[in-house]
N, C-alpha and C positions, 0 to 999 in steps of 0.2 A: 498531251501537252504538259510540260512541267510548269511550276508555279511562276518562274522568271518570264517565260515566254508568254504566259497568260496575262501577267501583269503588264508586260511590254505591249501586247496587243490592246488591252484595255485603255492604256495611255494613248496609243495611237488613235483609237476610236474616239476617245474623249477630246483630244486636240481637233480632230476632224469636226466632231459635233459643235464644239465651241466656235471654230471657224465659220461653220455655216450659219450658226445663230448670230454671230457678230456681223456677218456680211449680208444679212437679210434686210428687207425694208423696215420691219418694225423697230430694229435697233438703229438703223441709219436715219430713220425719220426724226429721231431726237436731234440730230445735227443739221437737218434740213431747214435752215432759216437764213435770213439775211445777216449773218454775223461773220466776222473776218478775224483771222489771227495774223496780225501784221497786215499783208495784202493778200493772204491766201484764205479762201472760204474754209469754215470749220468743218464742213462735210468732206472736203479733200484731206484736211489734216487727220480727220478720224479714219478715213479709208486707209491712208498709208500708215497710220499708227497700228491699226488692226493687222494689216498685211505684214508689217515689220515684227510684231509680236508673234504672229504665226510662224514666221520664218525662224525667229529666235527660239520658239518652243520646239519646232522641229529639229533644229540643230542641237538643242540641249538634249532632246530625246534620243537622237541618233548618237551622240557622243557619250552617253552613259556606258559604264563598263558592263560587260555581259556577265561577269562573275560577281558574287556578292563579296563584301570585304572580309568575311570570315573564311572564304575559300582561299587555298594557297594560290599565289601567282603562277602562271605557266613557267616563268623564268626560274623559280625556286627549285633547288634539286630535291629529290625525294628524301624523306626524313632519315632514312638509313645512311645516306651519304652525308648529310648535314652534321650528324652527331659523330662521325667517324674521325678520330684525331689524326689519322695517318694521311689524310688527303689535304 
């Protein structure tokens, strides 16, 4: 495996682990009280917030470019054609 795919896999596993930790009882017990945000229980707000953050994190991770910024873009012509004044 190359470094980019290893880093990508590590980020996927980190996002999964954070999601599991945030959706387990020890974390959610912090919000299990008779408190409301408007008319919505705080536990429900916390659950949907964690859920939305996990979806946003997954979307951000999936949309990251596969190449590093220092790599040439696939649409760039090879360097020999780029420097040729006749084209």
